[in-house]
VOKOLKOL-85632 format. One line per 3 residues: number of its first residue (from 1); their letters; for each residue x, y, z of N, C-alpha, C. Coordinates in Angstrom, 1 decimal, always signed. Layout:
N
NUM) A) X,Y,Z,X,Y,Z,X,Y,Z | ...
END
This chain:
74
1) MMG) -29.8,-24.3,-11.8,-30.6,-23.2,-11.3,-32.1,-23.5,-11.4 | -32.4,-24.7,-11.8,-33.8,-25.1,-11.9,-34.5,-25.2,-10.5 | -33.7,-25.3,-9.5,-34.2,-25.4,-8.1,-34.8,-24.1,-7.7
4) LGL) -34.4,-23.0,-8.4,-35.0,-21.7,-8.0,-36.3,-21.4,-8.8 | -36.6,-22.3,-9.7,-37.8,-22.0,-10.5,-37.6,-21.1,-11.7 | -36.3,-21.0,-12.1,-36.0,-20.2,-13.3,-35.8,-21.1,-14.5
7) GPF) -36.6,-20.8,-15.5,-36.5,-21.5,-16.7,-35.5,-20.8,-17.7 | -35.3,-21.3,-18.9,-34.4,-20.7,-19.8,-34.8,-19.3,-20.3 | -36.1,-19.1,-20.4,-36.6,-17.7,-20.8,-36.2,-16.7,-19.7
10) ELI) -36.4,-17.1,-18.5,-36.1,-16.1,-17.4,-34.7,-15.8,-17.3 | -33.8,-16.9,-17.5,-32.4,-16.7,-17.4,-31.9,-15.8,-18.6 | -32.5,-15.9,-19.8,-32.1,-15.1,-20.9,-32.6,-13.6,-20.6
13) LIF) -33.7,-13.5,-20.1,-34.2,-12.2,-19.7,-33.4,-11.5,-18.7 | -33.0,-12.2,-17.7,-32.1,-11.6,-16.6,-30.7,-11.2,-17.3 | -30.2,-12.1,-18.1,-28.9,-11.8,-18.7,-29.0,-10.6,-19.6
16) GVL) -30.1,-10.4,-20.4,-30.4,-9.3,-21.2,-30.4,-8.0,-20.4 | -31.1,-8.0,-19.3,-31.2,-6.8,-18.5,-29.9,-6.4,-17.9 | -29.1,-7.4,-17.5,-27.7,-7.1,-17.0,-26.9,-6.6,-18.1
19) LLL) -27.0,-7.1,-19.3,-26.3,-6.6,-20.4,-26.6,-5.2,-20.8 | -27.9,-4.8,-20.7,-28.3,-3.4,-20.9,-27.8,-2.5,-19.8 | -27.8,-3.0,-18.6,-27.4,-2.1,-17.4,-25.9,-1.9,-17.4
22) FGA) -25.1,-2.9,-17.6,-23.7,-2.8,-17.4,-22.9,-2.8,-18.6 | -23.4,-3.3,-19.7,-22.6,-3.3,-21.0,-21.8,-4.6,-21.1 | -21.4,-4.8,-22.4,-20.7,-6.1,-22.7,-19.3,-6.1,-22.1
25) KRL) -18.7,-5.0,-22.0,-17.3,-5.0,-21.4,-17.2,-5.2,-19.9 | -18.3,-4.7,-19.3,-18.3,-4.7,-17.8,-18.7,-6.1,-17.2 | -19.5,-6.9,-17.9,-20.1,-8.1,-17.4,-19.0,-9.1,-17.0
28) PEL) -17.9,-9.4,-17.8,-16.9,-10.3,-17.4,-16.1,-9.8,-16.1 | -15.9,-8.5,-16.0,-15.3,-8.0,-14.8,-16.1,-8.3,-13.6 | -17.4,-8.1,-13.7,-18.4,-8.3,-12.6,-18.4,-9.8,-12.2
31) AGG) -18.4,-10.6,-13.2,-18.5,-12.1,-12.9,-17.2,-12.5,-12.3 | -16.0,-12.0,-12.8,-14.8,-12.4,-12.2,-14.7,-11.9,-10.7 | -15.1,-10.7,-10.4,-15.1,-10.2,-9.1,-16.0,-11.0,-8.2
34) MGK) -17.2,-11.4,-8.7,-18.1,-12.3,-7.9,-17.4,-13.6,-7.6 | -16.8,-14.2,-8.6,-16.1,-15.5,-8.4,-15.0,-15.4,-7.4 | -14.2,-14.3,-7.4,-13.1,-14.2,-6.5,-13.7,-14.0,-5.1
37) GIR) -14.8,-13.2,-5.0,-15.4,-13.0,-3.6,-15.9,-14.3,-3.0 | -16.5,-15.2,-3.9,-17.0,-16.4,-3.4,-15.9,-17.4,-3.0 | -14.8,-17.4,-3.8,-13.6,-18.2,-3.4,-13.0,-17.7,-2.1
40) DFK) -12.9,-16.4,-1.9,-12.3,-15.9,-0.7,-13.2,-16.2,+0.5 | -14.5,-16.2,+0.3,-15.4,-16.5,+1.4,-15.3,-18.0,+1.8 | -15.3,-18.8,+0.8,-15.1,-20.3,+1.1,-13.8,-20.6,+1.8
43) RAL) -12.7,-19.9,+1.3,-11.4,-20.1,+2.0,-11.5,-19.6,+3.4 | -12.2,-18.5,+3.7,-12.2,-18.0,+5.1,-13.1,-19.0,+5.9 | -14.1,-19.6,+5.4,-14.9,-20.6,+6.1,-14.1,-21.8,+6.5
46) HSP) -13.2,-22.2,+5.7,-12.5,-23.5,+5.9,-11.1,-23.3,+6.6 | -10.7,-22.0,+6.8,-9.5,-21.8,+7.5,-9.7,-21.8,+9.0 | -8.8,-22.4,+9.8,-9.0,-22.5,+11.3,-8.8,-21.1,+11.9
49) DDE) -9.7,-20.8,+12.8,-9.7,-19.5,+13.4,-8.7,-19.4,+14.6 | -8.4,-20.6,+15.2,-7.6,-20.5,+16.4,-6.1,-20.6,+16.2 | -5.7,-20.8,+14.9,-4.3,-20.8,+14.6,-3.9,-19.4,+14.2
52) PNA) -3.0,-18.7,+15.0,-2.6,-17.4,+14.6,-1.7,-17.4,+13.4 | -1.7,-16.3,+12.7,-0.9,-16.1,+11.5,+0.6,-16.0,+11.9 | +1.5,-16.5,+11.2,+2.9,-16.4,+11.5,+3.4,-14.9,+11.4
55) SVL) +2.8,-14.2,+10.4,+3.2,-12.8,+10.3,+2.8,-12.0,+11.5 | +1.6,-12.3,+12.0,+1.1,-11.6,+13.2,+2.0,-11.9,+14.4 | +2.4,-13.1,+14.5,+3.3,-13.5,+15.7,+4.6,-12.8,+15.6
58) QAQ) +5.2,-12.7,+14.4,+6.5,-12.1,+14.2,+6.4,-10.6,+14.5 | +5.3,-10.0,+14.1,+5.1,-8.5,+14.4,+5.0,-8.2,+15.9 | +4.4,-9.2,+16.6,+4.1,-8.9,+18.0,+5.3,-9.3,+18.9
61) APA) +6.1,-10.3,+18.5,+7.2,-10.8,+19.3,+8.3,-9.7,+19.4 | +8.7,-9.4,+20.7,+9.8,-8.4,+20.8,+11.1,-9.0,+20.3 | +12.0,-8.1,+19.9,+13.3,-8.6,+19.4,+14.1,-9.0,+20.6
64) PAA) +15.0,-10.0,+20.4,+15.8,-10.4,+21.6,+16.8,-9.3,+21.9 | +16.9,-9.0,+23.2,+17.8,-8.0,+23.7,+19.2,-8.5,+23.6 | +20.1,-7.6,+23.2,+21.5,-7.9,+23.1,+22.1,-7.9,+24.5
67) LPE) +22.9,-8.9,+24.9,+23.5,-8.9,+26.2,+24.8,-8.1,+26.1 | +25.0,-7.3,+27.1,+26.3,-6.6,+27.2,+27.4,-7.5,+27.5 | +28.6,-7.2,+26.8,+29.7,-8.1,+27.0,+30.4,-7.6,+28.3
70) TAA) +30.7,-8.5,+29.2,+31.3,-8.2,+30.5,+32.8,-8.6,+30.4 | +33.6,-7.8,+31.0,+35.0,-8.2,+31.1,+35.3,-9.2,+32.1 | +36.1,-10.1,+31.9,+36.4,-11.2,+32.9,+37.3,-10.5,+34.0
73) VP) +36.9,-10.8,+35.2,+37.6,-10.2,+36.4,+38.6,-11.3,+36.8 | +39.9,-11.0,+36.9,+40.9,-12.0,+37.3,+40.8,-12.3,+38.8
END
């Protein structure tokens, strides 16, 4: 984080303000939610867009029609 120009004092101050705003029990939940969101975003960036989902294809494909049985004519 040093690329943002934030030193150790600034990081401690930001963490303290977050702790006061959200509380100690809520911070791990927020961090976990943020991590999950970032993972989902990266996964969406790396997934190919032009390959359709198999579940979408199954839902759109019509069921094969049953052929009526015909009696053999002598």
